[in-house]
N, C-alpha and C positions, 0 to 999 in steps of 0.2 A: 730943065734937062733931065731927063729920066735916064737912069742908068740901067744898064743891061744886067739881069740878075746872073751871079756866077756859082752859086752854090758853096756849101761850107767847106766842102775839099779845096776848091780853088781857093776861098778866103782864107783859110788856113795856109796855104803856099804861099799867097801873096804876103800876109802878115808875118810869117817865119824869117822871109827874106831881111825884115828889120831887127831881127834877134839874132843875138850871139848864144845859141840854147847850149846848156850844159848837161854833160852826161853824170849820172849819180856822184861818179868818183871826183870829177872836177867841182861840183856842187859842195861835197863834203870839204876838199880842199881850199874852196873860197871861204866857207865859214870861218875857218881857222885863218888862213893867210891873207885875206882881204877884209876881215870883218862884215862878209856878206850878211844880209836879212833874209834868212827863208820865211816865206809866208805861205801858210798851207790855207789853200780857199775850198776844201773840200768840204761837205757838209756834215753834221754832228753823226749820222747815221754810219757813215764810212768811219770817220776817226775812232766810234766806238768799236766799230768791229776789226779794224786794222791796227789800230794805234797810232802814235804821233812821233815824227821826227824830233827827238829833243833838241829844245831851244829855238822850235819854229814860232813864229808869231801865228796864233790862228786868227784869221780874217775871213768871215764867211764871204763869199763873192758878191753878194748883193750889197755888201757894207765897205768893198775894196777902196773905192776910188775916196770915199770921205775919210776913212781910216789912214791912208797912206799918202795922201795930200800934205807935202811937209809946209805947206801954208795954211790948211784947214783948221779949224775950231774944234773938230772931231777927230783930229789925228790920234795916233798912236804915238806915245812917249819914243818909240824907236825910229819912226819917221820925221826927222828933222833936217834932213840933209838931201839934197836934189841928186849928190852925187855919190851915193851909197849905192853900193851893188845889191839889188833886190832879185831875188830868186823866187818866182812865184811856182807853187806846186799844187797840182789838182790830182785826181786819182791816177789819170792814166797818160796825161801830157797832152789834151786837147784843148781844154778850155783855159790852161794857163797860158797858151800862147796868146790867146785873145786878150786875157787880162793883163799879161805883161805889155801887151801894146796899148793898152789903155792907161796904164800906169807911164808908160813913156810920152803919151799925150799929156799927161799931166806935169811933165818935165822931168820926171825919174828916168833919165836918159840910159841909165845902165841897167833899166829894169830887163828880166828875161826869165825863162822858165828852165823847169828840169825834164830832159827829153825822157819820155815815159813814165813820168809823175812819181805817186807815191809807190806804186808797185813796182818800178823799176830800182827805187831805193833799196826798198825791202829785199828784191830779188838778188841784188847786189850784196847782202848780207849786211848792209850798214845799220848803224843802231837805229831800233823802233823801241819805242816804250809803249806799254798798255795804259 
């Protein structure tokens, strides 16, 4: 069976219906109140240019599923619990939506992303380190 092409905008809209996306303020609160794990999937040039969110786990997008699978042999030490809230951050909040859905497929049922990505976090005046 061949599926009908939908385009990236329709794909994002469809996949985001499965996410409880967070604003920068909601994400900042979740880090403290829920022991959420913030995962920065931006590539090195963007991190070097714009800085980092303190405490974020940096996992480039091409390694994400291997590093975030709680059952995987290559997982990050922070990823041992399928119930932990994982907030994926990209530069502007597009790639992170698809990445969060991929993590949900691995069983990280609380995975979501940051609306507006790193740029929204920075624009809100939340802490960024160089």
